[in-house]
Short mmCIF file of the C-alpha atoms (twelve columns), coordinates in Angstrom:
data_MODEL
# 
_entry.id   MODEL 
# 
loop_
_atom_site.group_PDB 
_atom_site.id 
_atom_site.type_symbol 
_atom_site.label_atom_id 
_atom_site.label_alt_id 
_atom_site.label_comp_id 
_atom_site.label_asym_id 
_atom_site.label_seq_id 
_atom_site.Cartn_x 
_atom_site.Cartn_y 
_atom_site.Cartn_z 
_atom_site.pdbx_PDB_model_num 
ATOM 1   C CA . UNK A 1   -5.617  67.966 3.676   1 
ATOM 2   C CA . UNK A 2   -8.992  67.973 5.403   1 
ATOM 3   C CA . UNK A 3   -9.335  71.761 5.232   1 
ATOM 4   C CA . UNK A 4   -8.416  71.734 1.560   1 
ATOM 5   C CA . UNK A 5   -10.892 68.953 0.739   1 
ATOM 6   C CA . UNK A 6   -13.688 70.741 2.640   1 
ATOM 7   C CA . UNK A 7   -13.026 73.930 0.671   1 
ATOM 8   C CA . UNK A 8   -12.891 72.207 -2.726  1 
ATOM 9   C CA . UNK A 9   -15.286 69.282 -2.327  1 
ATOM 10  C CA . UNK A 10  -18.401 70.611 -0.625  1 
ATOM 11  C CA . UNK A 11  -21.029 67.998 0.335   1 
ATOM 12  C CA . UNK A 12  -24.184 68.057 -1.784  1 
ATOM 13  C CA . UNK A 13  -26.487 68.807 1.137   1 
ATOM 14  C CA . UNK A 14  -24.557 72.031 1.828   1 
ATOM 15  C CA . UNK A 15  -24.856 73.336 -1.740  1 
ATOM 16  C CA . UNK A 16  -27.435 76.037 -2.347  1 
ATOM 17  C CA . UNK A 17  -28.991 74.958 -5.634  1 
ATOM 18  C CA . UNK A 18  -32.625 76.021 -5.725  1 
ATOM 19  C CA . UNK A 19  -33.165 76.506 -9.443  1 
ATOM 20  C CA . UNK A 20  -31.572 73.283 -10.755 1 
ATOM 21  C CA . UNK A 21  -34.270 71.673 -12.921 1 
ATOM 22  C CA . UNK A 22  -32.762 68.223 -12.562 1 
ATOM 23  C CA . UNK A 23  -33.783 65.530 -14.940 1 
ATOM 24  C CA . UNK A 24  -37.539 65.774 -14.469 1 
ATOM 25  C CA . UNK A 25  -39.517 65.243 -17.637 1 
ATOM 26  C CA . UNK A 26  -36.574 64.002 -19.700 1 
ATOM 27  C CA . UNK A 27  -38.186 60.640 -20.364 1 
ATOM 28  C CA . UNK A 28  -41.401 62.235 -21.581 1 
ATOM 29  C CA . UNK A 29  -39.541 64.726 -23.800 1 
ATOM 30  C CA . UNK A 30  -37.419 61.935 -25.278 1 
ATOM 31  C CA . UNK A 31  -40.484 59.794 -25.984 1 
ATOM 32  C CA . UNK A 32  -42.315 62.663 -27.662 1 
ATOM 33  C CA . UNK A 33  -39.283 63.612 -29.735 1 
ATOM 34  C CA . UNK A 34  -38.653 60.038 -30.839 1 
ATOM 35  C CA . UNK A 35  -42.317 59.504 -31.669 1 
ATOM 36  C CA . UNK A 36  -42.330 62.656 -33.813 1 
ATOM 37  C CA . UNK A 37  -39.133 61.587 -35.604 1 
ATOM 38  C CA . UNK A 38  -40.407 58.067 -36.176 1 
ATOM 39  C CA . UNK A 39  -43.778 59.319 -37.388 1 
ATOM 40  C CA . UNK A 40  -42.099 61.682 -39.830 1 
ATOM 41  C CA . UNK A 41  -39.856 58.935 -41.133 1 
ATOM 42  C CA . UNK A 42  -42.754 56.557 -41.535 1 
ATOM 43  C CA . UNK A 43  -44.815 59.241 -43.281 1 
ATOM 44  C CA . UNK A 44  -41.981 59.887 -45.743 1 
ATOM 45  C CA . UNK A 45  -41.778 56.210 -46.581 1 
ATOM 46  C CA . UNK A 46  -45.512 55.648 -46.800 1 
ATOM 47  C CA . UNK A 47  -45.606 56.465 -50.494 1 
ATOM 48  C CA . UNK A 48  -43.552 53.427 -51.460 1 
ATOM 49  C CA . UNK A 49  -44.758 50.916 -48.842 1 
ATOM 50  C CA . UNK A 50  -48.127 49.348 -48.361 1 
ATOM 51  C CA . UNK A 51  -50.479 50.851 -45.805 1 
ATOM 52  C CA . UNK A 52  -50.436 47.680 -43.667 1 
ATOM 53  C CA . UNK A 53  -46.656 48.050 -43.109 1 
ATOM 54  C CA . UNK A 54  -47.104 51.677 -42.088 1 
ATOM 55  C CA . UNK A 55  -49.913 50.777 -39.713 1 
ATOM 56  C CA . UNK A 56  -47.835 47.981 -38.147 1 
ATOM 57  C CA . UNK A 57  -44.868 50.287 -37.606 1 
ATOM 58  C CA . UNK A 58  -47.062 52.966 -36.066 1 
ATOM 59  C CA . UNK A 59  -48.557 50.409 -33.647 1 
ATOM 60  C CA . UNK A 60  -45.065 49.269 -32.626 1 
ATOM 61  C CA . UNK A 61  -43.786 52.828 -32.179 1 
ATOM 62  C CA . UNK A 62  -46.856 53.905 -30.234 1 
ATOM 63  C CA . UNK A 63  -46.569 50.867 -27.980 1 
ATOM 64  C CA . UNK A 64  -42.938 51.708 -27.328 1 
ATOM 65  C CA . UNK A 65  -43.719 55.369 -26.616 1 
ATOM 66  C CA . UNK A 66  -46.468 54.398 -24.153 1 
ATOM 67  C CA . UNK A 67  -44.112 51.979 -22.389 1 
ATOM 68  C CA . UNK A 68  -41.464 54.708 -22.056 1 
ATOM 69  C CA . UNK A 69  -43.984 57.230 -20.759 1 
ATOM 70  C CA . UNK A 70  -45.487 54.860 -18.199 1 
ATOM 71  C CA . UNK A 71  -42.222 53.341 -17.009 1 
ATOM 72  C CA . UNK A 72  -41.232 53.993 -13.429 1 
ATOM 73  C CA . UNK A 73  -37.612 54.699 -12.542 1 
ATOM 74  C CA . UNK A 74  -35.749 51.785 -11.049 1 
ATOM 75  C CA . UNK A 75  -34.455 52.262 -7.512  1 
ATOM 76  C CA . UNK A 76  -31.140 54.081 -7.671  1 
ATOM 77  C CA . UNK A 77  -27.742 52.697 -6.825  1 
ATOM 78  C CA . UNK A 78  -26.574 52.682 -3.262  1 
ATOM 79  C CA . UNK A 79  -24.311 55.665 -2.592  1 
ATOM 80  C CA . UNK A 80  -20.644 55.017 -2.010  1 
ATOM 81  C CA . UNK A 81  -19.527 55.089 1.588   1 
ATOM 82  C CA . UNK A 82  -18.313 58.537 2.441   1 
ATOM 83  C CA . UNK A 83  -15.574 59.474 4.846   1 
ATOM 84  C CA . UNK A 84  -17.357 62.782 5.451   1 
ATOM 85  C CA . UNK A 85  -19.950 60.931 7.546   1 
ATOM 86  C CA . UNK A 86  -17.184 59.090 9.342   1 
ATOM 87  C CA . UNK A 87  -15.002 62.078 10.255  1 
ATOM 88  C CA . UNK A 88  -14.048 60.527 13.561  1 
ATOM 89  C CA . UNK A 89  -12.525 57.488 11.827  1 
ATOM 90  C CA . UNK A 90  -9.302  57.677 9.845   1 
ATOM 91  C CA . UNK A 91  -9.598  56.651 6.205   1 
ATOM 92  C CA . UNK A 92  -7.583  53.505 6.930   1 
ATOM 93  C CA . UNK A 93  -10.251 52.341 9.418   1 
ATOM 94  C CA . UNK A 94  -13.030 52.477 6.798   1 
ATOM 95  C CA . UNK A 95  -13.717 49.189 5.016   1 
ATOM 96  C CA . UNK A 96  -12.065 49.873 1.658   1 
ATOM 97  C CA . UNK A 97  -13.473 46.698 0.090   1 
ATOM 98  C CA . UNK A 98  -16.771 48.567 -0.400  1 
ATOM 99  C CA . UNK A 99  -15.099 51.151 -2.628  1 
ATOM 100 C CA . UNK A 100 -14.732 50.431 -6.366  1 
ATOM 101 C CA . UNK A 101 -11.242 50.143 -7.828  1 
ATOM 102 C CA . UNK A 102 -10.492 53.148 -10.045 1 
ATOM 103 C CA . UNK A 103 -7.719  53.881 -12.554 1 
ATOM 104 C CA . UNK A 104 -7.002  57.514 -13.428 1 
ATOM 105 C CA . UNK A 105 -5.216  58.209 -16.725 1 
ATOM 106 C CA . UNK A 106 -3.285  61.413 -17.391 1 
ATOM 107 C CA . UNK A 107 -1.611  62.241 -20.694 1 
ATOM 108 C CA . UNK A 108 1.406   64.518 -20.248 1 
ATOM 109 C CA . UNK A 109 3.852   66.105 -22.639 1 
ATOM 110 C CA . UNK A 110 6.175   68.894 -21.512 1 
ATOM 111 C CA . UNK A 111 4.135   69.516 -18.362 1 
ATOM 112 C CA . UNK A 112 7.091   70.316 -16.110 1 
ATOM 113 C CA . UNK A 113 5.370   73.374 -14.617 1 
ATOM 114 C CA . UNK A 114 2.193   71.591 -13.462 1 
ATOM 115 C CA . UNK A 115 2.871   67.855 -13.263 1 
ATOM 116 C CA . UNK A 116 4.056   67.876 -9.653  1 
ATOM 117 C CA . UNK A 117 0.946   69.662 -8.342  1 
ATOM 118 C CA . UNK A 118 -1.355  67.526 -10.479 1 
ATOM 119 C CA . UNK A 119 0.098   64.195 -9.395  1 
ATOM 120 C CA . UNK A 120 0.309   65.270 -5.750  1 
ATOM 121 C CA . UNK A 121 -3.360  66.259 -5.830  1 
ATOM 122 C CA . UNK A 122 -4.409  63.011 -7.516  1 
ATOM 123 C CA . UNK A 123 -2.374  60.858 -5.138  1 
ATOM 124 C CA . UNK A 124 -3.787  62.613 -2.066  1 
ATOM 125 C CA . UNK A 125 -7.447  62.114 -2.902  1 
ATOM 126 C CA . UNK A 126 -9.983  61.445 -0.170  1 
ATOM 127 C CA . UNK A 127 -10.184 57.847 -1.372  1 
ATOM 128 C CA . UNK A 128 -8.508  54.692 -0.049  1 
ATOM 129 C CA . UNK A 129 -5.051  54.575 -1.682  1 
ATOM 130 C CA . UNK A 130 -5.251  50.809 -2.181  1 
ATOM 131 C CA . UNK A 131 -8.445  51.202 -4.266  1 
ATOM 132 C CA . UNK A 132 -7.096  53.413 -7.054  1 
ATOM 133 C CA . UNK A 133 -4.071  53.934 -9.235  1 
ATOM 134 C CA . UNK A 134 -2.853  56.956 -11.170 1 
ATOM 135 C CA . UNK A 135 -1.337  56.311 -14.595 1 
ATOM 136 C CA . UNK A 136 0.676   59.168 -16.092 1 
ATOM 137 C CA . UNK A 137 1.641   58.545 -19.701 1 
ATOM 138 C CA . UNK A 138 4.627   60.715 -20.596 1 
ATOM 139 C CA . UNK A 139 4.419   61.377 -24.328 1 
ATOM 140 C CA . UNK A 140 8.166   61.782 -24.981 1 
ATOM 141 C CA . UNK A 141 8.570   65.046 -23.051 1 
ATOM 142 C CA . UNK A 142 11.638  67.122 -23.796 1 
ATOM 143 C CA . UNK A 143 11.620  69.018 -20.491 1 
ATOM 144 C CA . UNK A 144 12.042  67.721 -16.917 1 
ATOM 145 C CA . UNK A 145 8.609   66.077 -16.781 1 
ATOM 146 C CA . UNK A 146 10.116  62.577 -16.765 1 
ATOM 147 C CA . UNK A 147 12.448  63.417 -13.872 1 
ATOM 148 C CA . UNK A 148 9.598   64.909 -11.828 1 
ATOM 149 C CA . UNK A 149 7.525   61.792 -12.438 1 
ATOM 150 C CA . UNK A 150 10.355  59.511 -11.309 1 
ATOM 151 C CA . UNK A 151 10.728  61.540 -8.093  1 
ATOM 152 C CA . UNK A 152 6.978   61.402 -7.460  1 
ATOM 153 C CA . UNK A 153 6.916   57.671 -8.127  1 
ATOM 154 C CA . UNK A 154 9.161   57.147 -5.110  1 
ATOM 155 C CA . UNK A 155 6.662   58.975 -2.862  1 
ATOM 156 C CA . UNK A 156 3.356   57.516 -4.082  1 
ATOM 157 C CA . UNK A 157 2.914   53.747 -4.450  1 
ATOM 158 C CA . UNK A 158 -0.314  54.152 -6.474  1 
ATOM 159 C CA . UNK A 159 1.495   56.149 -9.202  1 
ATOM 160 C CA . UNK A 160 2.388   54.321 -12.420 1 
ATOM 161 C CA . UNK A 161 4.455   56.021 -15.119 1 
ATOM 162 C CA . UNK A 162 4.562   54.938 -18.742 1 
ATOM 163 C CA . UNK A 163 7.031   56.698 -21.031 1 
ATOM 164 C CA . UNK A 164 6.354   56.539 -24.750 1 
ATOM 165 C CA . UNK A 165 9.016   56.649 -27.405 1 
ATOM 166 C CA . UNK A 166 9.629   59.318 -30.028 1 
ATOM 167 C CA . UNK A 167 7.648   57.571 -32.780 1 
ATOM 168 C CA . UNK A 168 4.035   58.040 -31.630 1 
ATOM 169 C CA . UNK A 169 2.564   61.304 -30.412 1 
ATOM 170 C CA . UNK A 170 -0.847  62.726 -29.629 1 
ATOM 171 C CA . UNK A 171 -2.984  62.700 -26.497 1 
ATOM 172 C CA . UNK A 172 -5.688  60.569 -28.097 1 
ATOM 173 C CA . UNK A 173 -3.147  57.882 -28.973 1 
ATOM 174 C CA . UNK A 174 -1.676  58.080 -25.481 1 
ATOM 175 C CA . UNK A 175 -4.998  57.413 -23.813 1 
# 
């Protein structure tokens, strides 16, 4: 599993991304765009309102734009503990209480060909098994999807299977 995870999930410091612009300047662009939109809206309404209302709105919008432009980013979140830095320790030895609890939802209908690989991959994540659960909602499959899910449920304690009846269908309703 370690070789597979190293091939698929490459650490960020090993990626060669030189031309990624990132998010620099987004705040300034958003402030300028919003100021232009607000100014246009106010100008369109200036014919029916009094000039003192327009002036008051422009002062408020300008104050807001200046605050957005001068704001400093807040210190970022602490990164999650990574097992890649702790390669010598097994995942069970890492304090799993620091990891957030995650629920993964998968909608499935007639997915006999791929459900076993999908669930196996999700249940073998490089994440403490007691800190996540995988919910597979079987949307009244007519193939062997339900049987595959029951077999997989015996192997993986974090797998939960919900089978829906014949009345309701659709992935958006399932999720």
